[in-house]
C-alpha positions, 0 to 999 in steps of 0.5 A: 764343226770339229771343235778337236784341236789341230794338234790332236787330230794330227796325233790321232792320224799319226797314231792310226797311220803308225798302227797300220804300218806296225800291222803290216810289218808285223803280218809281214814278218809272220808271212816271212817266218812261216816261209823260213819254217817251210824252207827249213823243213824242206832242207832237213827232209833233204839233208838229214836231222843233223844239218847245220844252220849253215847247210839249212841256210844254203839250202833255203838260198838265204843266209845264216843270219836271217834264221838267227834273226827269226829264231835265234839259234838252232834250238829255236828253229827246231821248236818253230819247225816242231810247232808246225810239224806237230800240229798236223802229226798230233791232229792225225794220231789223236782222230785216228784214236777217236774214230773207234770205241774199240779200244783195241782198234783204237790203240792199233789206228793211233799206232798205224797214224804215228809210224806212217806220219813218222815214216812220211820223212824220217829226217824231219821226225828225228829233227823235231824230237831230238831234244838237246836240253831234257826228255819231255817224255820223262821230264815233262815239267822241264825240272831238268832242263830248259824245255822249249819243245812246247808242241812235242809235250803238249802231243804227248800230254794229250796222247797220254790223257787218251792212253789213260782213258783207254787203259781205264775203259779196257780195265772196266775202271769207273770215271774218276777212279784211279788204278794201282799206282804203278798202272798209273804210269803205264800211259806215259811209259807205254808212250816211250815204248811206242817210240822206242820201237818206232824209231828202232824201226825207222833206223833199221835197213830196209830188208826182208827182216824189217817188220811192215808198218802194219806188222809193227803196228800189230805188234806193239798194239798187241804188246800194250794190250796184252803184252808179250806172253799173249803174243808169244802164245799166239804165234806158237799155235 
C-alpha cells in the first residue's frame, strides 16, 4: 500500500516529466548547435574567412538572429567552429608527432600534418586562427585581452609541450632539467615560426616558385633542428 500523500506523488511525477522535457530540449539545442557549426563551416569554406554573419546565415539558409541566439556574436561563432575544427586538427598533428621516436622524423611528420590540414581549407584555417582580442601564441594567459580561443590555445599548449620534449631529447637534457632560459623560449617561439611560414605559403600564388608541401615541411624541419646555415651548406653541395 502506498502511504505517500497524493500531492507528493503528483509533484514527483511532474518533476520527472519536467526533467525529461528538459533533457530532450537540451539534446535538441545541442544537435541544432552542432548543425549550425557545420553549416557555418561549410559557408566559410566557400565564402572565405572574412564572411559576415549575414553572409554565413544566408549561405546556411537561416537567419542571422539564429546564429546570434546560439553563439552570441561572430567571435562566439569563431570559438565554436574552432572547437569543432581544431579538435581534429590537434589530434592529427599530435598523433603524427608521436609516431616516431626519431626527433627529426617526428618534427617532419608534425610539420607535414599541420600543413596538410591547413591546406585542406585555408579559409577555415584563417577563420579559426584569427583572434581579434589577443594573440594566444605570445599571450596565452589572455593578460592582454579577452581570450575566447580555448581550443586554439589548448592546441598550442600541447604542441609546445611536445616540442619541448623533443628539444630536450635532441639536446640530451635529462628529464626534470631545463635548458638555458633563452632556449626554453624555443618551443613556443618555434610554433610561431611554423605558423608564420605556413600562412605565408597558404597565401602564396600557386606558381612554380611556390614550394611543394613536402619541400616546405622538409625546410621547416631543417630550420628547427639545424638552422638556415646548415641548410645553406647542404644546398651548396
